[in-house]
C-alpha positions as CSV (number, residue, x, y, z in Angstrom):
1,M,-9.2,5.1,22.5
2,S,-11.2,5.8,19.4
3,Y,-9.3,6.7,16.2
4,P,-10.7,8.8,13.3
5,T,-12.0,6.7,10.5
6,S,-9.2,7.8,8.1
7,V,-6.5,6.7,10.6
8,A,-8.1,3.2,11.0
9,A,-8.5,2.9,7.3
10,D,-4.8,3.9,6.7
11,A,-3.7,1.3,9.3
12,A,-5.8,-1.4,7.6
13,D,-4.4,-0.5,4.2
14,K,-0.8,-0.7,5.5
15,E,-1.5,-4.1,7.2
16,Q,-2.9,-5.4,3.9
17,E,0.1,-4.2,1.9
18,R,2.5,-5.8,4.5
19,A,0.6,-9.1,4.3
20,A,0.6,-9.1,0.5
21,T,4.4,-8.4,0.5
22,E,5.0,-11.3,2.9
23,Y,2.8,-13.7,0.9
24,S,4.5,-12.7,-2.4
25,Q,7.9,-13.6,-0.9
26,A,6.7,-16.8,0.7
27,P,8.1,-20.0,-0.9
28,T,4.6,-21.5,-0.9
29,K,2.9,-18.6,-2.7
30,E,1.6,-21.0,-5.3
31,K,-0.8,-22.4,-2.7
32,L,-1.8,-18.9,-1.7
33,S,-2.7,-17.6,-5.1
34,M,-5.0,-18.3,-8.0
35,Q,-5.1,-17.5,-11.7
36,V,-7.4,-14.6,-12.6
37,K,-8.4,-13.4,-16.1
38,V,-10.6,-10.4,-16.7
39,Y,-11.5,-9.6,-20.3
40,S,-14.1,-8.4,-22.7
41,P,-14.5,-9.1,-26.5
42,F,-12.4,-6.0,-27.2
43,R,-9.8,-5.8,-24.4
44,D,-7.8,-7.9,-21.9
45,Y,-7.9,-6.1,-18.5
46,Y,-5.9,-8.6,-16.3
47,D,-4.4,-12.0,-16.7
48,G,-2.1,-13.3,-13.9
49,E,-1.8,-14.5,-10.3
50,A,-3.8,-13.0,-7.5
51,F,-4.4,-13.5,-3.8
52,S,-8.1,-12.5,-4.0
53,L,-10.9,-11.0,-6.2
54,S,-13.7,-8.8,-4.8
55,A,-16.9,-7.9,-6.6
56,V,-20.6,-7.3,-6.1
57,N,-23.6,-9.4,-7.2
58,T,-27.3,-9.1,-6.4
59,T,-26.7,-10.6,-3.0
60,G,-24.0,-8.0,-2.1
61,P,-20.2,-7.8,-2.0
62,F,-18.2,-11.0,-1.9
63,D,-14.6,-12.2,-2.2
64,V,-13.1,-15.1,-4.1
65,L,-10.0,-16.6,-2.5
66,P,-7.5,-19.4,-3.7
67,Q,-9.0,-22.9,-3.6
68,H,-12.5,-21.4,-3.8
69,Y,-15.3,-23.8,-4.5
70,N,-16.8,-23.9,-8.0
71,F,-18.9,-20.8,-8.4
72,I,-20.7,-18.8,-11.1
73,S,-22.3,-15.4,-10.7
74,L,-23.6,-12.4,-12.6
75,L,-21.8,-9.3,-11.4
76,G,-23.4,-5.9,-10.9
77,A,-21.9,-2.5,-11.4
78,C,-18.9,-2.1,-9.1
79,D,-15.2,-1.8,-8.7
80,L,-13.7,-5.2,-9.4
81,V,-10.7,-5.4,-7.0
82,I,-7.9,-7.8,-7.8
83,R,-5.2,-8.2,-5.2
84,T,-2.3,-9.4,-7.4
85,V,0.8,-11.2,-6.5
86,N,3.2,-8.8,-8.3
87,L,1.3,-5.6,-9.1
88,G,-0.5,-4.8,-5.8
89,E,-4.2,-4.0,-5.8
90,Q,-5.8,-3.5,-9.2
91,R,-9.2,-1.8,-9.5
92,I,-11.4,-2.1,-12.6
93,R,-14.7,-0.2,-12.8
94,I,-17.3,-2.5,-14.4
95,S,-20.9,-2.0,-15.4
96,G,-21.6,-5.8,-15.0
97,G,-20.3,-9.1,-16.1
98,L,-20.1,-12.9,-15.5
99,L,-17.7,-14.6,-13.1
100,H,-16.8,-18.2,-13.3
101,V,-14.6,-19.9,-10.7
102,K,-13.3,-23.4,-11.2
103,A,-10.0,-25.3,-10.4
104,N,-8.3,-22.4,-8.7
105,R,-9.0,-20.1,-11.7
106,A,-11.4,-17.1,-11.8
107,V,-12.5,-15.8,-15.2
108,V,-14.5,-12.6,-15.5
109,F,-16.3,-11.9,-18.8
110,L,-17.2,-8.2,-19.3
111,D,-19.4,-6.5,-21.9
112,V,-21.3,-9.7,-22.8
């Protein structure tokens, strides 16, 4: 049976929320999260624990997960999506930036 796109998308969103809730309550959540900081010279956008970070570079969309290998990239205009441990999904519209991932920490510099 084929479902309309909106029904499938709603089911996927509910599953993602359920998984995030389970992970946030797990005793080993430290292993499943990473530190994420997003800021510009004029404003701090986010600073805390997250399960993942999604963005777009010249190659296309990508995700950064906990324990990600060292990585640096220029970001293109996109919605930066942070799946946080405590606040759910946070979206930040960016016009570009620089992402640096090292030692289970992702730092995004905007407006530079």
